C-alpha positions as CSV (number, residue, x, y, z in Angstrom):
1,M,81.0,100.1,166.9
2,L,82.7,103.1,168.7
3,P,80.0,106.1,166.9
4,D,77.3,104.0,167.9
5,L,78.1,103.9,171.7
6,R,79.2,107.5,171.6
7,I,75.5,108.3,169.9
8,C,73.7,105.9,173.2
9,R,75.5,108.0,175.5
10,L,75.1,111.3,174.3
11,F,71.0,110.7,173.9
12,R,70.9,109.0,177.7
13,H,72.7,112.1,178.9
14,L,70.2,114.5,176.9
15,L,67.2,112.7,178.0
16,L,68.5,112.7,182.0
17,A,68.6,116.6,180.7
18,C,65.1,117.3,179.5
19,A,63.6,114.8,182.6
20,I,65.5,117.4,185.0
21,C,64.2,120.3,183.1
22,A,61.0,119.3,182.9
23,T,60.9,118.8,186.6
24,P,60.1,122.7,187.9
25,V,58.2,123.2,185.3
26,A,55.9,120.2,186.4
27,A,55.3,122.3,189.5
28,H,54.3,125.2,187.7
29,T,51.4,124.1,185.1
30,Q,48.1,123.3,187.3
31,Y,44.8,123.5,186.6
32,L,44.3,126.4,189.7
33,L,46.7,128.8,188.8
34,P,47.8,131.3,191.5
35,V,49.1,134.9,191.3
36,D,50.6,137.6,193.0
37,S,52.3,141.2,192.8
38,A,55.8,139.1,191.8
39,F,54.0,137.3,189.2
40,T,55.6,137.1,185.6
41,E,55.0,134.1,183.6
42,A,53.2,130.6,184.0
43,W,52.2,128.0,182.2
44,V,48.3,127.8,182.0
45,K,46.6,123.8,182.6
46,P,43.9,123.6,180.8
47,Q,41.4,120.5,181.1
48,W,39.8,119.6,177.8
49,Y,36.8,118.1,176.1
50,R,35.9,117.1,172.7
51,D,32.2,117.8,171.6
52,A,32.2,115.2,169.0
53,G,28.4,115.5,168.4
54,R,29.1,119.4,168.1
55,S,25.9,120.0,170.6
56,L,27.1,121.4,173.1
57,T,27.0,125.1,174.5
58,L,28.8,127.0,176.9
59,D,25.7,126.5,179.2
60,D,26.1,123.0,178.9
61,M,29.9,122.9,180.1
62,T,29.5,125.4,182.8
63,A,26.6,123.0,183.9
64,G,28.4,120.2,183.4
65,R,25.8,118.7,180.9
66,Y,28.4,116.4,178.8
67,A,29.7,113.3,178.6
68,G,32.4,111.6,180.2
69,P,35.3,113.5,182.1
70,L,37.4,116.3,181.6
71,K,40.9,115.4,180.7
72,G,44.1,116.7,182.0
73,G,47.5,117.2,180.8
74,N,50.9,118.7,181.0
75,N,49.6,120.2,177.2
76,P,47.0,119.4,175.5
77,Y,47.3,117.6,171.9
78,L,44.4,118.5,169.7
79,T,43.4,116.2,166.7
80,F,41.2,117.7,164.2
81,G,39.4,115.5,161.8
82,T,36.9,116.0,158.9
83,D,33.7,115.6,161.4
84,Q,35.5,119.3,162.6
85,A,34.2,118.6,166.3
86,P,35.5,121.5,168.7
87,Y,37.1,120.9,172.0
88,W,36.1,123.1,174.9
89,F,38.9,123.9,177.8
90,H,38.7,124.7,181.2
91,F,41.0,126.5,183.7
92,A,40.9,128.5,186.7
93,I,43.5,131.4,188.6
94,Q,43.3,132.5,191.7
95,N,44.7,135.7,192.1
96,D,45.9,136.4,196.0
97,R,45.8,140.5,195.4
98,P,43.2,142.3,197.3
99,E,42.8,144.5,194.4
100,P,42.1,143.5,190.7
101,L,45.2,142.8,188.3
102,T,45.5,142.6,184.9
103,L,47.3,140.4,182.6
104,V,47.4,138.7,179.5
105,L,46.7,135.2,178.3
106,R,48.8,134.1,175.5
107,L,47.7,131.4,173.0
108,N,50.9,130.0,171.5
109,R,49.5,128.2,168.3
110,K,47.9,131.0,165.6
111,N,47.4,127.9,162.9
112,I,43.8,127.3,164.3
113,D,40.6,128.7,163.0
114,R,38.8,129.6,165.5
115,F,39.4,130.2,169.4
116,E,36.7,132.0,171.8
117,L,37.5,132.6,175.3
118,W,34.8,133.7,178.2
119,Q,35.4,134.6,181.8
120,I,32.8,133.1,184.6
121,K,31.7,136.4,186.4
122,P,30.2,135.9,190.0
123,G,27.0,134.4,189.9
124,G,27.7,132.1,186.9
125,R,27.2,134.9,184.7
126,P,29.8,134.5,181.9
127,D,31.7,137.0,179.7
128,F,32.8,137.0,176.6
129,L,36.3,138.0,176.1
130,G,36.9,138.1,172.3
131,K,37.6,135.6,169.3
132,V,40.7,134.6,167.5
133,G,41.8,132.7,164.8
134,A,43.8,132.3,161.2
135,N,40.9,133.8,159.7
136,M,41.8,136.9,161.6
137,H,45.2,137.5,160.1
138,N,44.2,141.4,158.6
139,D,44.2,142.2,162.1
140,V,47.9,144.0,162.7
141,Q,47.8,143.3,166.2
142,Y,48.5,140.0,165.2
143,I,50.9,140.6,162.2
144,L,54.6,139.4,162.2
145,T,53.7,136.9,166.0
146,D,53.3,133.5,166.5
147,G,49.9,133.0,168.4
148,F,47.1,135.3,169.5
149,H,46.6,137.1,173.2
150,F,43.9,138.0,175.4
151,P,44.0,141.2,178.2
152,L,42.7,139.3,181.0
153,T,41.2,141.3,184.3
154,L,41.1,139.2,187.6
155,Q,39.5,140.3,190.6
156,P,40.7,138.7,193.6
157,G,40.0,135.5,194.1
158,K,39.2,132.5,191.8
159,N,38.9,133.3,188.3
160,E,37.1,130.7,186.0
161,F,37.7,130.9,182.4
162,W,36.1,128.3,179.6
163,A,37.3,128.3,175.9
164,Q,36.2,126.9,172.8
165,G,38.6,125.8,169.9
166,A,38.0,124.4,166.5
167,N,39.6,123.6,163.5
168,H,39.1,122.7,159.5
169,I,41.5,119.4,159.9
170,G,45.0,119.3,161.2
171,S,46.6,118.4,165.0
172,M,48.4,120.4,166.9
173,Y,49.7,121.4,170.6
174,L,47.4,123.9,172.6
175,N,49.6,126.4,174.3
176,L,47.9,128.6,176.7
177,S,50.8,130.9,179.0
178,L,49.7,134.1,180.9
179,H,52.3,136.7,181.4
180,S,52.4,140.0,183.0
181,P,52.0,143.0,180.8
182,G,55.5,143.8,181.0
183,H,56.8,140.3,180.0
184,F,54.4,140.1,177.2
185,G,56.0,143.1,175.9
186,M,59.4,141.8,176.2
187,L,58.7,138.5,174.5
188,S,57.2,140.6,171.5
189,R,60.5,142.7,171.0
190,Q,62.3,139.7,171.3
191,N,60.3,137.5,168.9
192,I,60.5,140.7,166.1
193,V,64.3,140.8,167.1
194,L,64.7,137.3,166.8
195,L,62.9,137.2,163.3
196,G,64.8,140.3,161.8
197,I,67.9,138.4,162.5
198,F,66.6,134.7,161.2
199,L,65.4,136.8,157.7
200,G,69.1,138.5,157.8
201,V,71.2,135.6,158.3
202,M,68.9,133.5,156.0
203,L,68.7,135.9,153.0
204,V,72.3,137.0,153.1
205,S,73.6,133.1,153.0
206,L,70.9,132.6,150.7
207,M,72.6,135.1,148.1
208,F,75.8,134.4,148.6
209,S,75.4,130.6,148.1
210,L,73.6,131.5,144.7
211,V,76.4,133.8,144.1
212,L,78.7,130.9,144.7
213,F,76.5,128.5,142.5
214,I,76.4,130.6,139.7
215,Q,80.6,131.1,139.9
216,F,81.9,127.6,140.5
217,R,78.8,125.6,138.9
218,D,79.2,123.4,141.9
219,V,75.8,122.2,143.3
220,T,76.9,121.6,146.7
221,Y,76.1,125.5,146.8
222,L,72.8,124.7,144.9
223,L,71.4,122.4,147.7
224,Y,72.5,125.0,150.2
225,G,70.6,127.1,149.1
226,I,67.1,125.5,148.4
227,Y,67.6,124.5,152.0
228,I,67.9,127.9,153.3
229,L,64.8,128.3,150.8
230,N,62.8,125.8,152.4
231,I,63.5,126.9,156.1
232,L,63.1,130.5,155.6
233,V,59.0,129.0,153.7
234,R,58.7,127.1,156.9
235,E,59.6,130.0,159.5
236,L,57.8,132.5,157.5
237,Y,54.8,130.2,157.9
238,N,55.4,130.0,161.4
239,Y,55.7,133.9,161.8
240,S,53.3,135.2,159.1
241,A,49.9,136.6,159.9
242,D,48.5,135.0,157.1
243,Y,47.8,131.6,157.9
244,G,46.2,130.9,154.3
245,L,49.8,130.6,152.8
246,L,49.8,127.1,153.4
247,T,48.0,124.5,154.9
248,H,48.8,122.4,157.4
249,I,49.7,119.7,155.7
250,G,51.4,121.6,153.3
251,H,53.5,123.0,156.1
252,Q,54.4,119.3,157.1
253,C,55.4,118.4,154.1
254,I,57.6,121.1,153.7
255,S,59.2,120.6,157.2
256,S,59.8,116.9,155.1
257,L,61.5,118.4,152.2
258,I,63.9,120.2,154.9
259,A,64.8,116.8,155.9
260,A,65.5,115.8,152.4
261,T,67.3,118.7,151.2
262,F,69.6,118.6,153.9
263,A,70.0,115.1,153.6
264,Q,71.0,115.6,150.0
265,F,73.8,118.6,150.9
266,L,74.8,116.5,153.5
267,R,75.6,114.2,151.0
268,N,77.8,116.5,148.5
269,F,78.9,118.3,151.7
270,L,80.6,115.3,153.5
271,R,81.4,113.7,149.6
272,L,79.6,110.9,151.1
273,R,80.5,108.7,148.0
274,T,84.1,108.9,148.7
275,L,83.7,108.2,152.4
276,S,81.4,105.5,152.7
277,P,79.8,104.2,149.7
278,R,77.3,102.2,151.6
279,W,76.1,105.1,153.6
280,D,75.4,107.2,150.7
281,K,73.0,104.8,149.1
282,I,71.4,104.4,152.7
283,V,70.8,108.3,152.7
284,K,70.3,108.3,148.8
285,G,67.6,106.1,149.7
286,Y,66.0,108.5,152.8
287,I,65.8,111.1,150.2
288,I,63.8,109.3,147.4
289,G,61.6,108.2,150.3
290,V,61.0,111.5,152.2
291,V,60.2,112.7,148.3
292,G,57.9,109.8,147.5
293,V,56.1,110.2,150.3
294,V,55.5,114.1,150.5
295,T,54.0,113.7,145.9
296,V,51.6,110.9,147.4
297,I,50.4,113.7,149.9
298,W,50.5,116.4,147.8
299,I,48.5,114.5,145.4
300,L,45.9,113.4,147.4
301,E,45.1,117.3,148.8
302,A,45.3,118.5,145.3
303,S,43.0,115.8,144.0
304,G,40.4,117.1,146.9
305,R,41.3,113.6,149.5
306,Q,42.2,114.2,152.5
307,A,45.3,112.5,154.0
308,P,44.9,110.4,156.7
309,L,46.6,112.8,159.4
310,R,47.7,110.4,161.8
311,P,49.7,108.2,159.5
312,L,51.2,111.7,158.2
313,F,52.2,113.1,161.1
314,T,54.0,109.8,162.4
315,I,55.9,110.0,159.0
316,V,57.1,113.5,159.5
317,N,58.3,112.6,162.9
318,A,59.9,109.7,161.5
319,F,61.4,111.5,158.8
320,F,62.8,113.7,161.6
321,I,64.1,111.5,164.0
322,L,66.2,109.7,160.9
323,F,67.3,112.7,159.5
324,T,68.4,114.4,163.4
325,F,69.9,110.5,164.2
326,N,71.6,110.0,160.2
327,A,73.1,113.4,160.5
328,L,74.7,112.6,163.7
329,Y,75.6,109.3,163.7
330,L,77.5,110.2,160.1
331,S,79.2,113.2,162.1
332,I,80.4,111.3,164.6
333,R,81.4,108.3,162.4
334,F,83.6,110.6,160.1
335,F,84.8,112.9,162.6
336,K,88.4,112.2,162.5
337,K,88.5,111.2,159.3
338,S,86.7,114.0,157.3
339,E,87.4,117.9,158.6
340,R,83.5,118.6,156.9
341,A,82.3,116.1,159.5
342,R,83.7,118.0,162.4
343,L,82.4,121.2,160.8
344,T,78.7,119.2,160.6
345,L,78.8,118.4,163.9
346,L,79.0,121.5,165.1
347,A,76.8,123.0,163.0
348,F,74.0,120.7,163.5
349,M,74.3,119.8,167.3
350,P,72.4,122.8,168.4
351,L,69.7,122.1,165.3
352,S,69.4,118.7,166.3
353,L,69.0,119.4,170.2
354,S,66.0,121.5,169.9
355,F,64.8,119.0,167.2
356,M,64.9,116.3,170.3
357,A,63.2,118.7,172.6
358,I,60.6,118.6,169.9
359,L,60.1,114.6,169.6
360,F,60.0,115.1,173.5
361,R,57.1,117.2,174.0
362,N,55.3,115.2,170.8
363,L,55.7,111.9,173.4
364,A,54.6,114.1,176.2
365,M,57.8,113.7,177.9
366,I,58.3,117.7,178.3
367,P,55.8,120.4,178.3
368,S,55.4,122.6,175.2
369,Y,57.8,125.5,176.3
370,P,57.6,128.3,174.1
371,A,61.2,128.4,174.2
372,I,61.2,125.2,172.3
373,Q,60.0,127.0,168.8
374,H,62.3,129.4,169.4
375,A,65.0,127.1,170.0
376,V,64.5,125.6,166.1
377,V,64.8,129.2,165.0
378,V,68.3,129.8,166.7
379,G,69.1,126.1,166.2
380,F,68.5,127.2,161.8
381,I,70.7,130.5,162.2
382,I,73.6,128.8,163.8
383,E,73.9,126.0,162.0
384,V,73.5,128.3,158.6
385,L,75.8,130.7,160.3
386,V,78.6,128.0,160.5
387,F,77.9,126.4,157.6
388,T,78.1,129.9,155.5
389,I,81.2,130.4,157.3
390,A,82.7,127.2,156.2
391,L,81.4,127.4,152.6
392,S,83.0,130.9,152.5
393,K,86.1,130.0,153.9
394,W,85.9,127.0,151.2
395,H,85.7,129.6,148.7
396,R,88.6,131.9,149.4
397,S,90.4,128.3,149.9
398,V,89.6,127.1,146.6
399,E,90.5,130.8,145.6
400,T,93.7,130.3,146.9
401,D,94.3,126.2,145.4
402,R,93.3,127.8,141.9
403,N,95.5,130.7,142.0
404,L,98.3,127.9,143.0
405,L,97.0,126.1,140.3
406,Q,97.6,128.5,137.8
407,L,100.9,129.7,139.0
408,E,101.8,126.0,139.0
409,L,100.5,125.9,135.1
410,E,102.6,128.8,134.3
411,M,105.4,127.7,135.8
412,E,105.0,124.3,134.1
413,Q,104.6,126.8,130.6
414,Q,107.6,128.3,131.4
415,K,109.6,125.3,132.1
416,K,108.5,123.6,129.1
417,E,109.1,127.0,127.0
418,M,112.9,127.1,128.4
419,E,112.9,123.0,127.0
420,I,111.6,123.7,123.9
421,R,114.1,127.0,124.1
422,E,117.0,125.3,125.1
423,A,116.1,122.4,122.1
424,E,116.1,125.5,119.7
425,Q,119.2,126.5,120.7
426,Q,121.2,123.0,120.6
427,V,119.9,123.3,116.9
428,K,120.9,126.2,115.9
429,D,124.2,125.3,117.9
430,Q,124.7,122.3,115.6
431,I,124.3,124.3,112.6
432,A,126.4,126.9,113.4
433,R,128.8,124.0,114.0
434,D,128.0,122.4,110.6
435,L,128.3,126.0,108.9
436,H,131.5,126.5,110.6
437,D,133.2,123.3,109.7
438,D,131.9,122.2,106.7
439,V,130.2,125.3,104.2
440,A,132.6,127.8,106.0
441,A,135.9,125.5,105.7
442,S,134.6,125.0,102.1
443,M,134.7,128.5,101.3
444,S,137.9,129.2,102.4
445,S,139.6,126.4,101.1
446,I,137.7,128.2,97.5
447,R,139.3,131.6,98.1
448,I,142.5,130.2,99.0
449,L,142.9,128.1,95.7
450,S,141.4,131.5,93.4
451,Q,144.3,133.3,95.1
452,V,146.9,130.7,94.3
453,A,145.6,129.9,90.7
454,H,145.2,133.6,90.1
455,S,149.1,134.4,91.2
456,Q,150.1,131.4,89.0
457,L,148.1,131.8,85.7
458,A,148.3,135.9,86.0
459,Q,151.2,135.5,83.8
460,K,149.8,132.8,81.6
461,A,146.6,133.9,81.0
462,P,145.4,136.8,82.0
463,E,142.0,136.5,80.7
464,A,141.8,134.5,83.8
465,A,142.3,136.5,86.5
466,P,139.5,138.7,86.6
467,I,137.5,135.5,87.2
468,L,139.6,134.4,89.8
469,G,139.5,137.7,91.7
470,Q,135.8,137.4,91.2
471,I,135.9,134.2,92.8
472,S,137.9,135.3,95.6
473,R,135.5,137.8,96.3
474,N,132.7,135.7,96.2
475,A,134.1,133.8,98.8
476,Q,134.9,136.5,101.1
477,A,131.7,137.8,101.1
478,T,130.1,134.0,101.5
479,L,132.4,133.4,104.3
480,E,131.5,136.7,105.8
481,S,127.7,136.4,105.4
482,I,128.5,132.5,107.1
483,S,130.4,134.2,109.9
484,D,127.3,136.6,110.5
485,L,124.8,133.9,110.2
486,I,127.1,131.5,112.8
487,W,126.9,134.6,115.2
488,A,123.2,135.3,114.7
489,V,122.4,132.0,116.3
490,K,125.1,131.7,118.9
491,P,123.4,131.5,122.8
492,N,125.4,134.7,123.7
493,A,124.7,137.1,120.8
494,D,120.9,137.3,122.2
495,Y,121.9,140.5,124.1
496,L,122.2,144.2,122.9
497,N,126.2,144.3,124.5
498,D,127.2,141.3,122.0
499,M,125.7,142.9,119.0
500,A,127.1,146.2,119.9
501,D,130.8,144.3,120.3
502,R,130.4,143.1,116.5
503,M,129.1,146.2,115.1
504,R,132.0,148.2,116.9
505,E,134.6,145.4,115.2
506,Y,133.1,145.8,111.6
507,A,132.9,149.6,111.3
508,V,137.1,149.3,113.1
509,R,138.1,146.9,110.4
510,V,136.3,148.4,107.4
511,L,137.1,152.3,108.3
512,D,140.5,151.5,109.0
513,A,141.0,149.6,105.6
514,K,140.1,152.6,104.0
515,D,141.7,154.9,106.1
516,I,138.9,156.9,107.1
517,D,138.2,158.5,110.5
518,Y,135.2,157.6,113.0
519,Q,133.7,158.7,116.0
520,M,131.5,155.4,117.5
521,D,129.0,156.2,120.5
522,I,128.2,152.9,121.0
523,P,128.2,152.3,125.1
524,R,130.0,149.0,126.5
525,N,127.3,148.9,129.4
526,L,124.3,148.8,127.7
527,P,120.7,147.4,129.1
528,M,120.8,143.7,129.4
529,R,117.7,143.1,126.8
530,N,117.4,140.1,125.0
531,L,116.8,140.3,121.1
532,D,115.1,137.4,119.0
533,I,117.4,136.0,116.0
534,S,115.3,138.0,113.1
535,T,115.7,141.2,115.2
536,R,119.0,141.4,115.7
537,R,119.9,140.0,112.3
538,N,118.2,142.3,110.8
539,V,119.7,145.5,112.9
540,Y,123.1,144.1,112.3
541,L,122.8,144.1,108.3
542,I,121.1,147.2,108.1
543,F,123.7,148.7,109.9
544,K,126.6,146.8,107.8
545,E,124.7,147.9,104.5
546,A,124.8,151.5,105.7
547,V,128.6,151.9,107.2
548,N,129.4,149.7,103.3
549,N,127.0,152.4,101.2
550,A,129.0,155.2,102.9
551,V,132.3,153.8,102.1
552,K,131.6,152.9,98.5
553,Y,129.9,155.4,97.3
554,S,130.1,158.9,99.8
555,D,133.9,159.3,99.2
556,C,133.7,160.4,103.0
557,S,136.7,160.8,105.2
558,R,135.0,161.0,108.6
559,M,131.7,158.8,109.7
560,D,129.9,159.1,113.1
561,I,128.2,156.1,114.1
562,S,126.2,156.0,117.6
563,L,124.1,153.3,119.3
564,H,121.7,154.5,121.7
565,V,119.0,151.8,124.3
566,T,116.7,152.9,126.4
567,E,113.8,150.9,128.2
568,E,111.5,151.2,125.4
569,R,113.6,151.9,122.3
570,L,116.6,151.7,120.3
571,M,118.2,153.9,118.7
572,L,120.8,153.2,115.7
573,R,122.8,156.4,113.5
574,I,125.5,156.1,110.8
575,A,126.2,159.3,109.5
576,D,128.8,160.5,107.3
577,N,130.3,163.7,105.7
578,G,130.6,162.8,102.2
579,K,129.1,164.0,98.5
580,G,125.8,163.5,99.8
581,F,122.7,164.0,97.2
582,D,119.2,164.8,96.6
583,T,116.9,162.5,98.2
584,R,114.1,163.5,96.0
585,T,116.1,162.4,93.3
586,V,118.2,159.5,93.9
587,E,117.2,156.2,92.6
588,R,116.4,153.5,95.6
589,G,118.8,150.9,94.4
590,N,118.9,147.1,96.1
591,G,120.6,148.3,99.3
592,L,118.4,150.9,100.1
593,N,115.1,148.8,99.7
594,N,116.7,145.8,101.4
595,M,117.1,148.5,104.6
596,L,113.7,149.7,104.3
597,K,112.0,146.3,103.9
598,R,114.3,144.9,107.0
599,A,113.3,147.9,109.3
600,A,109.6,147.2,108.7
601,D,109.8,143.3,109.1
602,I,111.0,144.7,112.9
603,C,108.5,147.1,113.0
604,G,111.4,150.2,113.1
605,E,111.2,152.8,111.5
606,L,114.4,153.5,109.2
607,T,114.8,157.2,108.2
608,L,117.7,158.8,105.5
609,S,118.5,162.3,105.3
610,A,120.9,163.8,103.0
611,A,121.8,167.1,101.0
612,P,124.2,167.5,97.9
613,G,127.7,168.4,99.2
614,A,126.3,167.7,103.2
615,G,126.7,164.3,103.6
616,A,124.2,161.9,104.4
617,A,122.8,160.1,107.3
618,V,120.4,156.7,108.2
619,Q,118.8,156.7,111.5
620,L,117.2,153.6,112.9
621,S,114.2,153.8,115.2
622,L,113.3,150.8,116.8
623,P,110.6,150.2,119.7
624,L,111.6,147.7,122.5
625,V,108.6,145.3,123.3
């Protein structure tokens, strides 16, 4: 119940404020308007009479030959029916200066077909001042304005005026105001500036909403763009010099669609289905009602039938009342619960105040100020700016959330990859333990038993000695292969330094056993680079093959081994001072072919350089990526 009480208090205060604002204006709107040298602006309060029979002339009106009295009021509300009956208007201006005074009479209504003005000269002679109307939109003086104007030359004393207004169909408030030339020029410039600001804000916001919709495919941005487009059509109709852009009924329908599109945008923006399913259904029903009524009206107009004006304007006003109250009520009700509701209240409050001012004007509770129409434009500008800034903020927030989500996904992926690597490492550790505990132990037993058998049978069965020796050597080779495999799957074997240590140990053991001098340039502080199982195993086996080939076939007395690593590349070189060979004629055995294949498997490049009597060198170049 608290939001309802707040709304009641809010509108009670607004009604009081409007009544206070209307008080001084009523004092300056009168049938006989006095002006002096300090005059700048004032409302003209005409008397009016509807010529239902379309038979009265200016002479009839000035002579009083019409039935019934002239009506009066703050601002005439004119209803034009299919009979096209015109209205006659009468007002007077009292020039308190001793000399003629030039002022400007402004008709703040452009969607009227015809408005003619006469000034009654002394002696009762009428002077025709001109005719304006919607069919004069090609006249450059009426471009980018929301009304028409007449220059008036006021003689000292009382100046009497008569006017006639006619329209094909429609209803409107007639607003007549009197201005000094300087003040009228200022108002014209203000209108142009306001229109420029309005168009700039609306077009930028429209493009922004469409870009966001294309990027995110969120229907909220599309609804916001449609809402802005409806506002543009409505206000361009109000400002455009071409009344033929829309019929009066079409203008009212566009106004209703503004309410409908904003309500749909509000549903999505507030996430009303989540906040309150009940209110979501109410707003949805309201939207369906608006669209249904507008569709019926357009069908009637397209078929050539005139839509009933009074019910139409009553429905349009009812839509705007519901539109205003619903938006304010929802914003206040969910004020604490939703940041978007607080933003909606901030954005919509200026526009809602202008809508309520229009409502009070239509109910004749306040005069028809020109500022009321401008207040609607200003309200639209403020509202669209607030929503555009908010959507931009949420756009950046969405981008930030998306980046955070992407980062979380990447971290989750890295975590899963680490878990997979840990699981793989556990499998490798298990394989290494099994190889060491079972296969290696069995092969070691075979080697030992073959050596014992060889020593015992060497004298008794000399023909078995070579076979037993071969068994022992095969067992030893198998043990070394198993040792290499166990090393390859060890966790700490991933690093370059561990591979370099194993190379160093192997070279020292083999070369010392053959009494070969050597020079090893293998640093102990290589970069901390991880190598996968395939890479480190192939590099190490290429190294072993090159060392073994040199020991077996080169008859060398010295060997140089170097290993250098940069951020981009690994360079391994094994060179000897043996007998060498001609690379063009040498046959490639299994050892050389294996080294070339292993280098190709890891995307490395293996080069062999040798010459008879000048030794040989094997070099591996491996990119590290």
